[in-house]
N, C-alpha and C positions, 0 to 999 in steps of 0.2 A: 503439483501434479506428481512429480517423482516421489515426494515424501509419502503421498497417499498411496501410490503403487507399492511402495516398500511396506507400508503398514497392511495393506489388503493382502500382500504375499504372506507376511508373518501371520496374519490372523487366520488366513486359509490353512496353513500348514501347522500352526501351533494353537489349535482350538483348545480353549479353556485354560491355557498357560497364564499363570498370574503375572508374569513379567510384562504381558501386553497392557495391563492396567497402568504401568509406569511410562508408557510410550508418550514422548513429548508431542505437543500440538504441532499441526503443520506449519504454523507461523514461526516455530523454533527449528529452523532447518538445520542449523550446525548441531543442535542437540539431537535431532533426528538421525543425522549422519553418525554421530558418535555412538548413539544408543544401538542403531542398527549393526554397526560394526561390533560392538561389544557382544551382541547376541547373535552374530552371524553363524556360530557353530550350532545353533538350534535348528538350522535347515540343512537339508542335504539334497544330493542329486541335482535335478534341473532347478529347483527352488533356490538352492544355494548359489548356483551359477547366475541365475536371473537377478537375485538380490545383490550379488557382487556387481553386476553390470550397472544396476540402478544406483548404488552407492558411488560407483566411478562417476556416472553422469551427474549425480547430485554435487559430488566434490568439485567437478569441473564447473558447474553452474555457480557455485559459491565462490570459487576462485575468480571467475570472470566478473561476477556481481561486485566483488570487493575492489576491482581495479579503478573505477572512478573515484571511490572514496580515498584510496591510497594516493592516487595522482593529486587529488585536491589537498590532501594532508601535506604531501611534499611541497606542493606549490605554496601553501600557507605558511609552512615552516621557513621556506626560503624567503618569502615576503617579510616574514618576521625577523630575519636576520640570521637564521640558522645556516651554518656552513655546510658545504657538501661533505667536508670531513667529519663533521658531527653526526650528520644524517648516516654516513657510512658506518660510524662507530655504533650507533643505536641500532642499525640493521644488521650489525655483525658482518660487514662486508670488509674483510681484513685481508692483507697480503700475507706472503709467506713469513714474514718477520712479526706478524701479529699486529701491524699498524693498519689504521682505517685506509681504505682505498676510495677516495672521492670519485674517481672515474667509474667504479662500479655502481656507485649511487646514482651518478648522472645518467649512466646507461639504463638503470632501472627506470628512471623518470621517462626516458625516451621510449622504452618499450611499453610502459603504461599509456604513454601519449598515443602511440600506434594502436594499441588495444581499445582505447576509449574513442578516438577520433578517426581511425583508419576505416578502410573498407574491408568487408569480409574476407576478401582474398589477400590482404596485405600480410606479409610475414612479420612476426613479432620481434623485429630486430631494431637495434638503435638507429641505424642509418635510414630506416624507413620514415623516421620522424620528419627528416628534412624533405622527403617526397610529399608528405601530408602538408607541411607548410608551403610548399611550392604549388600544390594543388589549390590550397586556399587562396594564395595570392593570385593564381590564374583566375579562379572563380570571381575574386573581387574585381580583377581587371575586366573580365567579361561582363559583369554586372554594370560597371561603370560605362563601358561601351554601349551596352544596350540602353542605358539611361540617356547617354549622349545622343544616340540615334533616335530614341523615342521623343526626346525633347525637341530635336531638330525637325522631326515630321509630325509633331503632335497636332498641328492645325489640320493637315491633310487627313491624318488618322482619325481625328474627331468628326470630320465631315464624312469620311467613308464609313465610319461605324454607324452614324446615324442614318445614313442613306440605306446601308445594308439592313439594319433593323426595320426600317420603314417597309421595304420591299419584302422582307421576310414575313413580317406581320400581316401584309396585305395578301400573302400567298403567291406573290409573283416570283419568289425564289423557292422552288420546291425543296423539300428535306426528305431525307430517308425516314419512313414511318418506323423503322426498327431502331433508329438512332435515339440515344437518350437526350440530345439536345444540349450536351454539356457546353460546347463552344459558344452557342447562341446565348445560353444563360449567363455565361461569363462575360460575354461582350455586352449584354444588356445591363448587367451590374456594374460594369466598369464605366459606361458611358457617363453616368452622373455621380460616380463616387471615386473621384481621383484626388486624393489628399496630398500626395507627394510625387516627386519625380519617378520613383520606382513604379508607382501604379499607373502614372501616365504612360510610362514606357510599355507596360503590359497591354495597353490598348492595341498596340501594333501586334502583339503576340496573339490576342484574341481575333483580330481582324484576319490575320494569317490563318488561324484555325478554321474560322467559319468559311473562308474562301476555299481553303484546301478541301475540307469536307464536302462543300457544295459541288466542286468540279469532280471529286471522287465519286460522288453518288450519281452524277450525271453520266459519267463514263460507265458505271456499273449498270445503270438502268437503261442506257441508250436513249435518254431524253435530254433536251437542252437544259443547261443550268438555270435558266430563267425564262419566264413565259412572256416577257415583254421586252421591247427594245431598250427601254430606259433601265430596266433591272439588269439586262445583260451588260449595258454600258457601265453601270455602277460596279458590277462584279469585275469587269475588265480593269477599270480604274484602280479598284482595290487590289486586285492581283498585281498590277504594275507597282503599286506602292510598297508591297511587301515582297517584291521579286519572285513572284510565282508566274508559272506559265499558264496563260489564260486559255491555251489550246487544249 
């Protein structure tokens, strides 16, 4: 997109100029950047400024796009036995005496790790790499806990899911006509397709989703969440199972 915008800008301003015939293809982004910079002085005024901004954006995109490849290359080199000192030497990370600085190479790897695995708001600093590792560990712990709870309550969740679907399909549990039915579809798909502990744990998540949406619609519409006593009881039991307020 940025490469195409650069070309269109040059084509509009430099009509008939032969240099445009040598413009690299959009797939050669580094070549486009290099070529556009080489011919930057063919533009002037607002076009010159606009092209400079586009080159800036393209250069930033290329730099960020290269991060995953450099991170993988460093990790592969390390796995192959390359020392941090040698990596620093190859990257020209030298101290004041001209000696390789392994710490700088290690920090580069941490910054790349943040850029590739972090969140958009994370600062690209070595110390943030530890934060990302902690997040990953916390996510693993949370997933393990979810699976543990799901396995412990699976029999009740299975009964609740099948009962909810029965009364939903019979029309005894009203649904918002403007709702896309996401939670009900997920619940229906999960009931008979649970190949591992993680998928069994998700059954509780889907039960919670349909119960929450059912009560929310009842509150918005001012009508009861179910039209029969048995359906209301099933909803109440399901709400209790997933710790939702049935009121």
